[in-house]
C-alpha atoms as one frame of an Amber mdcrd trajectory, in Angstrom:
protein
-155.757-123.494 -14.035-154.793-122.299 -10.560-151.810-123.679  -8.672-150.463
-124.190  -5.183-147.349-122.049  -4.843-144.893-123.642  -2.442-142.240-121.206
  -1.195-138.938-122.302   0.293-135.182-122.457  -0.112-133.497-123.319  -3.405
-133.023-127.023  -4.169-129.263-126.589  -3.767-129.504-124.876  -0.357-128.475
-126.593   2.865-130.878-127.221   5.719-134.031-128.892   6.940-136.511-126.900
   4.846-134.875-128.049   1.616-134.821-131.641   2.891-138.540-131.516   3.731
-139.542-130.092   0.345-137.372-132.692  -1.417-139.209-135.370   0.585-142.520
-133.961  -0.636-141.244-134.095  -4.216-139.727-137.576  -3.893-142.959-138.804
  -2.316-144.999-137.744  -5.352-146.761-134.711  -3.869-145.708-132.485  -6.772
-147.122-135.037  -9.228-150.414-135.467  -7.387-151.142-131.749  -6.940-150.600
-128.729  -9.236-147.668-127.303  -7.272-145.293-124.604  -8.453-142.145-124.228
  -6.389-140.749-120.736  -5.797-137.319-120.351  -4.171-136.455-117.274  -2.093
-132.985-118.198  -0.818-129.792-119.884  -2.003-126.322-120.502  -0.564-124.473
-117.885  -2.590-123.084-114.355  -2.508-125.273-111.703  -0.874-126.143-110.031
  -4.187-127.379-113.343  -5.613-129.422-114.001  -2.477-131.058-110.583  -2.812
-131.736-111.107  -6.519-133.379-114.472  -5.847-135.631-112.954  -3.173-136.552
-110.052  -5.483-137.310-112.463  -8.313-139.630-114.432  -6.014-141.636-111.285
  -5.229-141.920-110.362  -8.911-142.909-113.865 -10.022-145.496-114.303  -7.265
-146.966-110.867  -7.988-147.342-111.789 -11.675-148.980-115.115 -10.849-151.377
-113.396  -8.433-152.304-110.623 -10.869-152.988-113.179 -13.598-155.080-115.286
 -11.173-152.899-118.401 -11.373-152.701-118.992  -7.606-155.116-120.876  -5.344
-152.883-121.343  -2.274-149.537-119.962  -1.110-147.677-122.378   1.178-144.601
-120.688   2.689-141.948-122.720   4.513-140.219-120.417   6.987-137.547-120.344
   9.662-136.855-117.324  11.902-135.236-113.922  11.347-134.489-113.090   7.689
-136.372-116.162   6.511-139.500-115.009   8.331-139.312-111.463   6.957-138.892
-112.770   3.385-141.734-115.270   3.589-144.120-113.034   5.530-143.828-110.352
   2.833-144.862-112.887   0.204-147.736-114.011   2.419-148.860-110.383   2.656
-148.997-110.245  -1.148-151.136-113.374  -1.178-153.427-111.996   1.533-153.893
-108.786  -0.461-155.110-110.804  -3.451-157.406-112.935  -1.301-155.842-116.354
  -1.898-155.497-119.033   0.761-152.291-118.937   2.798-150.271-121.457   4.821
-147.407-120.418   7.100-145.251-123.503   7.753-142.858-122.849  10.631-139.674
-124.950  10.825-137.507-122.994  13.262-136.878-124.194  16.796-135.590-120.698
  17.593-138.824-118.880  16.737-139.754-118.135  20.397-136.247-116.749  21.001
-136.536-114.683  17.830-139.954-113.351  18.875-139.408-112.725  22.592-135.775
-111.566  22.668-134.919-110.127  19.266-138.035-108.340  18.012-139.129-104.793
  18.797-142.739-104.202  19.934-143.898-103.219  16.426-142.256-106.337  14.986
-144.020-108.496  17.556-147.354-106.916  16.570-146.608-107.689  12.926-145.721
-111.314  13.715-148.947-111.785  15.679-150.901-110.182  12.830-149.374-112.606
  10.314-150.210-115.569  12.557-153.817-114.355  12.824-154.314-113.516   9.165
-153.015-116.640   7.439-155.515-119.429   6.903-153.317-122.067   8.511-150.167
-122.150  10.615-148.292-125.459  10.505-145.720-126.417  13.147-143.738-129.621
  13.588-144.847-130.890  17.015-147.724-130.521  19.459-145.421-128.700  21.889
-144.678-126.093  19.207-148.427-125.812  18.636-148.783-124.765  22.270-145.822
-122.384  21.959-147.294-120.598  18.944-150.653-120.284  20.692-148.952-118.504
  23.597-147.648-115.952  21.079-150.978-115.555  19.256-153.975-117.376  20.791
-156.236-116.529  17.844-154.247-118.266  15.121-155.291-121.518  13.459-152.373
-123.847  14.130-151.866-127.524  13.364-148.960-129.861  14.195-147.663-131.775
  11.162-144.453-133.801  11.660-141.763-133.640   9.003-141.736-136.454   6.429
-138.814-138.511   5.181-138.476-141.257   2.563-137.893-144.147   4.969-137.318
-146.585   2.091-133.951-144.918   1.405-132.531-146.058   4.714-131.573-149.529
   5.875-129.171-150.384   8.649-125.676-151.691   7.844-123.846-150.432  10.940
-120.074-150.239  11.406-119.028-150.104  15.107-117.290-147.139  16.698-118.584
-144.566  14.223-120.644-141.666  15.589-122.371-139.266  13.191-123.528-135.655
  13.536-125.507-133.969  10.732-126.140-130.225  10.769-124.553-126.809  10.691
-121.250-126.592  12.541-122.015-123.978  15.162-121.994-123.582  18.919-125.795
-123.675  19.250-125.845-127.109  17.644-123.704-128.362  20.526-120.621-129.066
  18.388-118.169-127.665  20.954-119.776-129.803  23.660-119.641-132.861  21.426
-115.933-132.467  20.643-115.093-131.747  24.289-116.910-134.888  25.427-115.329
-136.936  22.636-111.992-136.855  24.486-113.364-139.124  27.221-114.776-141.497
  24.579-111.446-141.717  22.760-109.624-142.402  26.033-111.768-145.527  26.463
-112.230-146.459  22.790-109.251-145.272  20.710-110.792-146.581  17.461-113.969
-144.525  17.848-114.508-142.036  15.032-116.663-138.893  15.214-118.021-137.604
  11.893-119.213-133.979  11.943-120.969-133.534   8.601-122.246-130.042   7.910
-121.477-126.594   6.592-119.916-123.759   8.561-116.479-122.664   9.718-114.517
-125.785  10.672-111.425-123.973  11.972-112.504-123.333  15.599-113.635-126.938
  15.933-110.395-128.273  14.511-108.533-125.998  16.930-110.378-127.568  19.857
-109.824-131.097  18.546-106.088-130.441  18.133-105.905-128.894  21.601-107.476
-132.051  23.045-105.268-134.308  20.926-108.179-136.076  19.220-107.969-134.663
  15.692-107.255-138.125  14.248-110.518-139.435  15.701-112.623-136.703  14.047
-113.747-136.218  10.442-115.376-133.093   8.985-116.411-133.884   5.392-118.533
-130.748   4.976-122.221-130.747   4.061-123.432-134.071   2.676-126.712-134.847
   0.948-128.425-137.488  -1.149-126.575-140.780  -1.453-123.627-139.521   0.590
-125.926-138.810   3.532-127.620-142.191   3.236-124.207-143.888   3.186-123.067
-141.899   6.231-126.148-143.004   8.174-125.747-146.608   7.061-122.126-146.732
   8.185-122.709-145.034  11.551-123.090-146.849  14.839-124.567-143.921  16.765
-126.292-140.714  15.640-126.050-137.582  17.808-127.578-134.104  17.692-126.732
-132.242  20.944-128.498-129.087  19.765-129.584-126.331  22.143-132.775-125.781
  20.111-134.777-127.660  17.481-138.279-128.034  16.120-138.462-131.521  14.607
-135.130-132.037  12.805-135.258-133.977   9.551-131.907-135.581  10.391-133.424
-137.109  13.544-136.249-138.640  11.495-133.756-139.943   8.941-131.670-141.465
  11.725-134.780-143.112  13.188-135.623-144.515   9.752-132.099-145.933   9.696
-132.827-147.749  12.940-131.331-145.384  15.527-133.659-145.137  18.532
């Protein structure tokens, strides 16, 4: 029996790709179709990350050689994620199986136009042409990808979420951010603007839930004198994330770039519009 090989980040990894694949699994997709999941990345030491990527290449090669694969569906972001997944797609193309390149990164145009050398750009365009289907998250990203490679077969498929997990039980004055704590996600801007909110509403609480270095953000909060009105619980998932959304009054994501963030869809399912 042949299988669909779905490639993505490890179940324990942080980020939107993991959340999307978990939604597929929770929604019964893995039960309905013969899907084998193959992880290429985990949140761990560099050596363990490299070993996981190497294992993925070896396992996929074995499955291809033994004719166990019908389709390879690779979920990819930009940069290192793209190079890892595109190599696996090349293996699949060599063996003549169907391929799907599922792009999740809002930074892909920046990655392509500003960070890649000419030969890397040629390789990216070749991948986009050769795979059987490119999937993006919105119609605007469909247009963006077509400007990079007009001859690719691209389709916009919004991210799914399990809406039944979320129901509104709001608590006033609680504002929630979900995502990596970094400048490009607008966290500095959010903390800086929070000072004016606290001046008007001293009971307002800002929850910055995500992974990353908290120290520079705490430094800014302390400098502004609003550290008591800010919480940074780290990355939250599962029931903790559902509870955070249920107990929030406002959801914010002041990011400088995005595709179609899962956290936005989850917030909408919670009733934030």
